[in-house]
ROTORKOL-219958 format. One line per field, with one value per residue (C-alpha): residue number from 1; x, y, z. Coordinates in steps of 0.02 Angstrom, whole numbers. Example, Ala and Ser with C-alpha at 12.3 -4.5 7.8 and 13.67 -1.06 7.14 Angstrom:
! residues 2
pos c(1,2)
X c(615,684)
Y c(-225,-53)
Z c(390,357)
***
This chain:
! residues 345
pos c(1,2,3,4,5,6,7,8,9,10,11,12,13,14,15,16,17,18,19,20,21,22,23,24,25,26,27,28,29,30,31,32,33,34,35,36,37,38,39,40,41,42,43,44,45,46,47,48,49,50,51,52,53,54,55,56,57,58,59,60,61,62,63,64,65,66,67,68,69,70,71,72,73,74,75,76,77,78,79,80,81,82,83,84,85,86,87,88,89,90,91,92,93,94,95,96,97,98,99,100,101,102,103,104,105,106,107,108,109,110,111,112,113,114,115,116,117,118,119,120,121,122,123,124,125,126,127,128,129,130,131,132,133,134,135,136,137,138,139,140,141,142,143,144,145,146,147,148,149,150,151,152,153,154,155,156,157,158,159,160,161,162,163,164,165,166,167,168,169,170,171,172,173,174,175,176,177,178,179,180,181,182,183,184,185,186,187,188,189,190,191,192,193,194,195,196,197,198,199,200,201,202,203,204,205,206,207,208,209,210,211,212,213,214,215,216,217,218,219,220,221,222,223,224,225,226,227,228,229,230,231,232,233,234,235,236,237,238,239,240,241,242,243,244,245,246,247,248,249,250,251,252,253,254,255,256,257,258,259,260,261,262,263,264,265,266,267,268,269,270,271,272,273,274,275,276,277,278,279,280,281,282,283,284,285,286,287,288,289,290,291,292,293,294,295,296,297,298,299,300,301,302,303,304,305,306,307,308,309,310,311,312,313,314,315,316,317,318,319,320,321,322,323,324,325,326,327,328,329,330,331,332,333,334,335,336,337,338,339,340,341,342,343,344,345)
X c(-3957,-3962,-3818,-3783,-3904,-3976,-3978,-4074,-4086,-3975,-3833,-3784,-3746,-3715,-3574,-3502,-3506,-3420,-3282,-3254,-3256,-3119,-3016,-3045,-3189,-3370,-3508,-3672,-3807,-3949,-4069,-4051,-3949,-4043,-3947,-3904,-4012,-3941,-3802,-3819,-3700,-3603,-3704,-3674,-3748,-3731,-3665,-3566,-3391,-3319,-3455,-3414,-3512,-3446,-3502,-3509,-3473,-3479,-3503,-3676,-3731,-3717,-3580,-3478,-3395,-3206,-3132,-3300,-3334,-3153,-3148,-2965,-2918,-3024,-2944,-2772,-2814,-2897,-2757,-2629,-2728,-2807,-2649,-2627,-2804,-2915,-3074,-3030,-3114,-3009,-3012,-3059,-3064,-3050,-3105,-3035,-2972,-3041,-3211,-3338,-3482,-3406,-3368,-3245,-3309,-3243,-3283,-3248,-3253,-3424,-3423,-3575,-3636,-3761,-3737,-3819,-3887,-3996,-4108,-4056,-4120,-4178,-4106,-3988,-4024,-3932,-3860,-3753,-3674,-3519,-3457,-3507,-3410,-3263,-3258,-3262,-3139,-3021,-3031,-2989,-2851,-2766,-2779,-2705,-2562,-2502,-2349,-2412,-2242,-2240,-2405,-2360,-2472,-2346,-2396,-2584,-2589,-2473,-2388,-2415,-2543,-2697,-2799,-2767,-2802,-2960,-3025,-2992,-3069,-3226,-3249,-3242,-3365,-3480,-3488,-3531,-3658,-3750,-3730,-3847,-3935,-3781,-3836,-3745,-3675,-3564,-3462,-3456,-3392,-3259,-3191,-3165,-3086,-2967,-2903,-2861,-2778,-2696,-2517,-2477,-2461,-2376,-2485,-2572,-2692,-2871,-3033,-3121,-3300,-3302,-3475,-3579,-3655,-3477,-3435,-3519,-3554,-3606,-3731,-3727,-3537,-3530,-3389,-3354,-3336,-3283,-3244,-3305,-3314,-3130,-3152,-3096,-2950,-2799,-2660,-2691,-2718,-2814,-2917,-3008,-3071,-3138,-3213,-3304,-3380,-3430,-3508,-3639,-3662,-3818,-3864,-4038,-3977,-3922,-4038,-4197,-4161,-4009,-4099,-4160,-3979,-4006,-3837,-3802,-3920,-3858,-4035,-4090,-4139,-3989,-3861,-3698,-3643,-3494,-3381,-3404,-3346,-3190,-3157,-3175,-3046,-2926,-2939,-2858,-2750,-2691,-2758,-2874,-2786,-2764,-2858,-3017,-3138,-3063,-3074,-3251,-3304,-3221,-3306,-3475,-3438,-3396,-3554,-3667,-3586,-3599,-3784,-3812,-3720,-3832,-3983,-3921,-3899,-4076,-4142,-4056,-4134,-3968,-4025,-4197,-4288,-4392,-4261,-4157,-4295,-4254,-4066,-4057,-4138,-4034,-3873,-3917,-3952,-3787,-3693,-3779,-3743,-3559,-3542,-3628,-3532,-3356,-3242,-3348,-3381)
Y c(-771,-762,-800,-707,-761,-686,-507,-384,-195,-195,-294,-470,-533,-710,-657,-542,-680,-805,-679,-650,-836,-863,-735,-824,-721,-759,-636,-649,-537,-539,-502,-453,-292,-130,26,151,305,479,462,559,460,307,155,80,-79,-159,-337,-463,-506,-659,-640,-459,-301,-217,-94,-142,15,44,190,235,169,275,385,466,636,631,589,554,397,339,174,147,312,278,107,185,324,210,82,219,326,198,168,356,425,331,400,326,154,2,-62,-247,-292,-205,-269,-142,-187,-364,-331,-467,-342,-224,-82,-73,-106,-101,-182,-66,-86,-39,92,130,308,436,533,704,786,939,894,853,681,659,676,800,987,1148,1137,993,1102,1153,976,918,1063,1029,846,890,1033,923,783,905,996,832,769,931,920,752,746,659,576,502,412,352,473,598,545,558,723,855,965,1128,1206,1149,1308,1324,1140,1138,1296,1234,1065,1136,1262,1117,1014,1161,1199,1017,1004,1167,1167,1287,1320,1404,1556,1724,1704,1560,1669,1809,1694,1602,1766,1834,1671,1665,1841,1812,1640,1616,1560,1381,1345,1181,1037,937,790,839,744,849,826,858,883,809,667,606,615,475,525,445,569,486,494,662,605,556,372,385,502,419,451,464,435,613,625,717,842,1028,1180,1151,1305,1204,1074,1214,1300,1143,1128,1312,1297,1180,1294,1394,1531,1607,1771,1685,1698,1592,1504,1415,1363,1197,1135,1052,965,1012,1072,1252,1321,1241,1377,1418,1333,1434,1522,1492,1604,1488,1339,1434,1476,1292,1244,1383,1324,1159,1209,1374,1482,1490,1460,1608,1643,1566,1681,1624,1441,1463,1536,1388,1267,1344,1326,1144,1118,1196,1091,930,962,995,833,738,818,756,580,588,647,499,377,331,401,378,492,650,748,768,857,1025,1011,1114,1267,1244,1235,1401,1479,1419,1494,1661,1657,1619,1763,1884,1830,1814,1899,1861,1702)
Z c(1740,1551,1435,1274,1140,984,923,1030,1030,876,953,904,1078,1019,902,1035,1166,1050,1011,1196,1233,1103,1199,1364,1432,1474,1435,1529,1600,1724,1581,1398,1405,1385,1341,1476,1455,1438,1310,1148,1037,1098,1150,1323,1398,1571,1560,1662,1603,1689,1820,1864,1816,1659,1526,1342,1240,1053,930,865,695,539,469,607,606,595,766,847,952,936,1030,986,1065,1218,1242,1233,1355,1483,1478,1514,1636,1752,1856,1880,1883,2006,1926,1755,1743,1701,1522,1525,1339,1171,1001,879,705,712,790,746,733,606,729,873,1048,1225,1390,1534,1721,1791,1928,2038,2034,1971,1809,1822,1666,1651,1798,1975,2028,2208,2335,2252,2254,2215,2391,2326,2191,2291,2322,2147,2072,2186,2132,1946,1966,2063,1934,1794,1887,1934,1755,1689,1814,1746,1634,1475,1448,1623,1594,1419,1323,1254,1077,1107,1014,941,1071,975,858,955,934,748,714,817,736,559,600,678,537,414,516,544,358,323,464,430,241,152,318,392,496,480,656,597,478,607,744,644,575,750,809,660,689,872,885,1056,1080,1129,1315,1369,1311,1447,1448,1408,1434,1299,1364,1552,1624,1763,1662,1629,1814,1910,2089,2253,2329,2500,2513,2421,2308,2128,2082,1899,1756,1596,1407,1358,1170,1126,1249,1180,1220,1226,1336,1500,1457,1324,1448,1557,1405,1352,1526,1527,1354,1430,1582,1537,1660,1685,1609,1448,1296,1318,1153,1229,1389,1312,1303,1472,1480,1661,1799,1792,1773,1937,2063,2170,2057,2048,1890,1777,1882,2032,1929,1878,2061,2108,1975,2029,2210,2158,2009,2082,1940,1790,1623,1505,1343,1414,1318,1151,1198,1261,1094,1007,1126,1086,900,933,1036,904,768,869,903,718,675,795,713,543,611,680,511,429,552,635,802,879,999,995,1090,932,836,914,896,734,813,970,868,785,954,1026,878,900,1087,1052,930,1048,1203,1129,1254,1407,1508)
***
């Protein structure tokens, strides 16, 4: 077994280990940590903390969009939720304001499981979709049923004005991300959103990025083992969590230009459509939240902007990998799809 040594893969493991040692912890690993594959922004590494499996988690390098990769928020959410939400991993350590590496980092309980992206890994197939959807729907419905005050998160976000704040924030980010390359569909979409703001429902706890690669699953047991990536958690309408999930849910009948999104396996032959996911949520929650078409249009604006931000980071050299090269065209396609589909799911 190796102990933390010099910098590798951009991380100064020696400095990190010494900081943890001063706090009474021991960092070690079977081999020099290599990043988990699949994530688009935050960096995650498998390590051993005090001899037990853990995940070292930090933001990506470079300038971050406002509110993105918020380790302080994630630490707060995990510390409060773990006793009430079994799928929320336990926070083991947080280095926030006084991080020795210049950015906040967390150590989080490791959970076994498979994260499913755009392709279904063996032995999974579309026949597994019903139980996978039921696990994700159940996790979201139970999260949304919690009273934020009872779990100590009443101050996680503002109780009113979610739709207006989110719209203004994503318009601002979209204008910055697209700049002079802004397509006509952006102005068309934001105008329609602005003229039809929904009323405020009671604020509930939101994950803000629910999809199958944030739900670790055990294929053999046909159950979820963890819901991860809580750095954007906040208070708001449950419809937005569902809308974010549906914004990733590309169907074969959707425009071919959005098919490369590949965030969930919804293009796999036999995979159910968006309506089936809504039915799975309603089976647990009792109903589908109102104003879903508006929130779905907003979620697609958010998705397009986030993909364009990732493209900018790739252009600047802050992110590596050929997969980012097509994100600009994909962001444009998502915007056009959002403008065309506003009012439908």
